[in-house]
N, C-alpha and C positions, 0 to 999 in steps of 0.2 A: 428580501433583505437577509433572511436566514442563510441562504446559499452564499451570499457575499461574505457574511461573517464566517461561514465554515471554511472559506478559502484562506482566511487569515490564520487559521489554527493549523498545527502540525498535521500532516497527512500520514497515516499508518498504512503500510503496504506489506504484504507477505508474498514471497515467491517460494514455491515448493517444486522440487525436482526429485524424481525417482529414477536412478540410473540402473538399468538392468543389463547384464552381460547376456547376450542372446546365445552365445556358444560357449559351452563349458568344455574343459579339457582335463585329462588326468595325466599327470607327469609321473611315470614309473622310474624309480631309481633302483637299479639292481644292487644287491649287497656287494660292497667293495668297489663300487663304481668311482668313488672319490679317493680311492687309494687304500693301501694297506700300510699301517703304521706300526713300528715295533712297540710293544707294550700295550697298544690299543687294539690292534687287529684291523680287520676290514672296516671301512667307513662308508656307508652305514653298515651296521653289523647284520641287518636283515633287509630284505627288499622293502622299499617304502613307496607309497603312492601319495602324491600330493594333488589335491583337487584345485583346479584354477578356474575362477569365474563362477564359483558357487554363491558368492555374496552379492547382494544388491546394495547400492549406496543411496540413501535417502537424505536429501539436503533441504532444510527449511531456513530461509533467511528473511526475518522480519526487519523492516527499515522504518525509520521515522524521518520524514522530510519536512523542512521548513524553508520555503523560498524567501530568504531575507531581502534580496534585492527587489522582489515584487511586493513585499509587505507594505512598503510606503505607498506604492501606487494603488494597491488594493484598498488600504485604509482611506486614502484621499478619494477614491472613486465611491466608496461606501458612504463617506461623509457627504459628498456631493449628491448622491442619490437620496440620502436622508433629508438633506436640505430641500431637494425638489419635492419630496413627499410632503414635508411640512408646508411648503409653499402651496402645493395643490390642495392640501386640507384647509389652509387659510382661505384660498379662493373659493372653495366649496362652502365654507361657513359664511363668507361674504355674500355669495349668491343666495344661500338659504335665507339670510337676513334680509336681503333685498326683496325676495319673493314674499317673505312674511310681512314686510313693511307695505308692499303694494296691496296685499290682500287686506290688511287692516285699513288702509286708506280707502279701498274700494267699499268695505263694509261701513265705514264712517260716513260715506257720501249718502248712503240710504238712510 
């Protein structure tokens, strides 16, 4: 019954991804490659190196799910199961009482 009740509660899930670039590159931009502008001079003014692919991306996405459409069916099924358990317990008590009565009648005959 505990498992049936657990299905009625929200489900917490977490997905984790670590994206790694397997190949890194270095982009070299020579001085003045982007042009020479009056008043500014060459752009970039010195050679520049730009590393690409050096960073990893880590994603974590926690979610909470509650299946609303199934909730009614789950509760009905749990209630039916609870009723069956109570019925079985009542049958067990009736059987125990019947055995107890027969034992007492047997002892009273002696």
